[in-house]
N, C-alpha and C positions, 0 to 999 in steps of 0.2 A: 373863575379858574381854580381857586383854592378848594372850592366845594367839590369840583369835579375830581381833582387829584385825591381828595380825601375819600371819595366814593370808590376810586379804583384801587387804592392801596390794599384793602382787605382781600381783593381777589388775586393780586399778584403774589403775595407772600405764601398763601397755601399752595399755589401752583408750584412755586419754587421748592417748597418743602416736599410736596408730592413727588417731584422729579428726583430730588435727592434720595428720598425713601425708596423709589423704584430702583435706583442704581444699586441698592443694598439687597434687593430681593433674592439674588442668586449668588451671594458671596459664599461659595462652598469652601470646605476645608482644604481642597487641593490648591487654593491660592497660596497657601503657605509653602508649597513646593517652589514657588518663585523666590521666596526668601532663602530657602535651603540652597537652591541652585546658584544664587548670587553670592551668598555667604561662603560657599565652598570654594568659589573662585579666589576669594581673598585668603582663606585659610590655607589652601593648597599652595599658593604662591609663597606664603611665609615659611613653608617647610621644604621648599625646593633646594637642591644642592648648590644652585647658582644664585647668589644674592647680590644684587646691585641696587644702588639708591633709587633708580627709576622704578624698578620692580616693587620695591618696598613702598614707594609713594603710590604706585598704582593700586597695590593690594589694600593699602589703608583707605584710599578713596572708595574702592569697591566695598570695603567693610562699612564705611559711612553710609553708602547707598543701601546696604543690607539692613542697617539699623533703621533707616527711614522707612524702608519697605515693611519691616517687622511692625513698627508702630502704626503705619497706615493700614496694613492688612488686618492687624489685631483690632484696631478701632472699627474698621468696616465689618469685621466678623461679629464683634459685640453688637454693633448696630443692626446687623442682620438678624441676630437672635432676639433683639428687643422689638424690632419693627415687623419682622416677618417670622414669628415663632412657628407658624404652621409649616412654612417652607423649611425652616431650620430643622424641625423635628422630622420632616419627611426625608431630608437628606441624611440625617443622623441614623435613620432606620433603614435606608436604602442599602441593599446587599453590596452594591459596588461602591457608592460614594462614601459610605461609612468607613471603609478601609482607610480613606485618606485622613481620618482623624489622627493617624500617626504622624502626619506632617507638622501640625503645630508644635509638638514637643521637640521635634528635630530642628525646627526653625529657631526655637529658643536656644537650644544647645549649640547650634552652628554659630549664631550671633555671639553667644557667650564665649566660645573658643576664639573668635575673631577679636573680641574685646581684650582677652588675655594676651593674645599674640601681637595684635596690631594697635588696639585702642590705648594701650598703656603709654604709647608715645605721645598721645594727645591729651589724655586725662590723668596720667600718672599711674604708677603701679598700684598703690593702695586702692584707689577707686576702681581700677580695672579688675583687680582680684575680687573685690567685694561684689561688683556687678556680675562677674563671671560665676562666682559661687551662687548668687541668687538665681541666675538663669539656669545653672546646673541643677539646683534643687528643684526648681519649678519644672524644668524639662524632664528630669528623671521621674518625679512623682507622676506627672501627666503621662509620660511614656509608659510607666508601669501600669497605670490605670487603663490606658487604651489597649495594652497588650493582653490584659485580662478581660476587659469589657467587650471588645470586638469579637474574640473567639467565643466567649460565653453567649453573646447574642446570636451568633451564627449557629451555635450548637442547639440553643433552645428555641430559636425562631426560624432560622433559615436552613436547617439541616436538609441536605439533598436538593436545595433550590438552585444551586449554581455549581458549575465546574470550577476547578482550581484556577485562579487568575493570578498573574504576577502582582497585581495590586494587593493581594493577600499578605504580601511581605511588608507593606507600609506600617502596620501596627507592630511588627516584629522587630524592625531595625532600631527604633529609638533606644532600647536598653544598650545596644552595642555602641551607639553614638555617646551615650552616657559613660560607658566604660572607657572609651578613648579620651573624651574630654576630661574625665575624672583623673586620668593619668597625668594630664597637664597641670591639674590643680593640686596633685599630691604633694609637691614640694612646699606648698603654702599651708598645708595642714600641720598642726602641732605634732612634733615627733613623739614616738612612743606608741601607746595603744590606739590613739586617734588615727595616726597615719597608717598603722597596720590594718585597722578596721576599714579605712577608706580603700586600701589596696584590695583587701579580700572582697569587699562589696563590689568593686569594679570587676573583679574576676567572676563573681556570681552573676553580674549583669551580662558579662561576656558569654558565659555558659548558657544563660537563659535564652539570649537572642540567637546564639549560634545553633543550638540544638533545634529549637523551634523553626528557625530560619531554614536550616538544611532539610528538615522534614517538609517544609512548605515548597522549597525549590524542587524537591523530588516529585511532589504532586504536580507542580507546574510543568516540569519537564515531561512527565508522563502524559499530561494532557496534550502538550504540543506534539508528541509522537503519535498519540492515538487519534487526535481530532484535527491536527493540522495547524497551520499558522493562524494567529488571531486576525481579526478584521483590520483593515488598513488604519482605521481611526485608533484602534487599541494597540497597534504595533509598538509604539514608543514605550509602553509599560513593560515590555520584555526587559528593558535595561534596568528596571528596579532590582532584578535578581543580582545584578553586579554590586548593588549597594551593600548587601550583607558580606559579599566577598571582600571588597576593598576595605570596608570599615572594620571587619574582623582582623585583617592583616595589620591595619593601622593600630587597633587596640592591643593586639598581642605584642607588638614590638614596642609601643609606647609604654605599656605596663611593664614589660620586661626591662626596659631601659631605666625605670625608676624604682624597680622592686628593691634594689639595694638600700633605698632610703627608708624602707619600712620593715624589711624582713632580713634575717641573718643568713649567712652562707651555710651550706652550699645552695640553699633554696633560691637565693637571688640570682645566682649564676644559672641555675636550672631553669628559672622562668625566662631568662634572657635567651637561653638556648631553645626553649620551647617556642618563643616568638620567631626565631630564625627558621626552625624546622616547619612550624605551622605556616609561616608566611610563604615559604617556597612551595609547599604542598598545595595550599589554597591558591597560590598564584597560578599554578599549572591549571587548576580547574577554572580560574578566572580567565585565562587566555582562551580556553575552549568556549566559555560562555560569551566572552567579548566578541569572538569571531562569529558565533551563532547569532548574537544580537545584531551585528552589522549586516549579516546576510538576510535576516528577517526584515530589517528596516529597509534594505534595498529592495526586497521583494514587495514590501508594502508601498514604497515610493513608486514603483512601476504601476501599481494599481491605483495611484492617486491618493496618497496619504494626506488627509485634510489637517489644517492646523487646529490645534486645541491646546488646552492647558496641559494635556498629557505629554506634550513635547518637552516640558520641564523635566521629564524622566530621563532625558539625555544628559542632564547637567550634573546633578548630585551624585549619581552612581559613578560617572566618569571621574568626578572630583575625588571620590573615595579611592578610586584606583590610583590616582596621582599620589594621595597621601599614603596609601599602602605601599606603593613602590618607593616613595621617598624614605619612609621609616625602615622598610626592609633593606633598602640600599645602604642606609647608615648603619644598621645592625650588622650586616654582612660585610660591608666594605666593598661591595661589588660596584664597579664603575658602570657596567652594562645596565644594571637595574636603575642606577641613578640617571643614566641617559634616557632610559625608558620613561622615568618619571617626568623628565623635561618634555619628551615627545608627547606623552599623554596630556600634559598641561596645555600644550599648543592645541591639541584636539579639543580639550575642554573650553578654551577660549573661543574657538570657532563655533562650538555648539551653543555656548552661552550667548555670544553675540547674535547669532541667528535667532535663537528663541526669544531673547529679550527684545529684539527689533520687531519681531512678529507680534509679541505681546503688547508692546506700545501701540502698534498699529491697530490691533484688535480693541484696545481700550479707547483709542481715538475715535474709531467708528462706532463703538458701543456694542459690537458683536459679542465680545467676551463677557459682557454684563447681562446678556440674555440668559434664558433658562438653560441650566447645565444639562 
């Protein structure tokens, strides 16, 4: 009997290893969107005008889940590149999938913000600040790299090969996320030139992302008008356009709120006023695009919109609208905008719960681990 067991052991282990390796064959970068979508649920709750112990506990729990997801997805992604390099290179050069390389830096930045806002209650302020800074640096460097690499590759290899898609915004938004998260870190930067440099760098990141993002939204809007609605499967990606809207309002008001810590008057007040004016103006555009996204999603649902990882596009952009409304409401003192933030958060919870449940089901059946 022992001889038979010995003979069978060598065949079982390789089979198990092969099965685990197969599960990593199609871990594409858009898996990081699930980390972004979960992390923003926690971060948005931390900034709501209504704060109760139960909400804080819920947000902290969601942040812990986001941390676990970041570690898990990052490990799987590294394994994907190690074990399935041909697949990984294929996805990295694919005109559509390569756009989602903007998701990993945003996942790092989102979890970093949650660490600063919520994690400090569990691990202490010094550790939370250190981790948040590390994730901010990593996410910012990676985000700047993708915001240059993806357009460069499109210009030199894929010019004219595709029409403008909402996913083109994915490598554009990370610098804006860096700008808003950098504003939260500014009080922990040494005063003087270091703090001023941090503030100016964040505004530079804000400008980079805003200008390129609005140019891209213009192309996407033009495509929608000239060529009609996207396919039912791609319809959720229309919501990505709201990411630059909500995140820019968040960044402008967060930076304006801390500008006085790094720059003298009257510039500090001017930047705060800029955040208010910009937020109201961009918010008007956001209302239009939010309504359009709802209408296009309803149109796609009537045509049978299949579930895919693109559904995570419902979460992070709506989350940025929540943070944008919260920061703008605090800057302006508008009760109506603060109530809007709470309402949008309820919408976010509904979207996140639906998409998370469908994702868990897809993982359980193995369908989401098949070829992207």
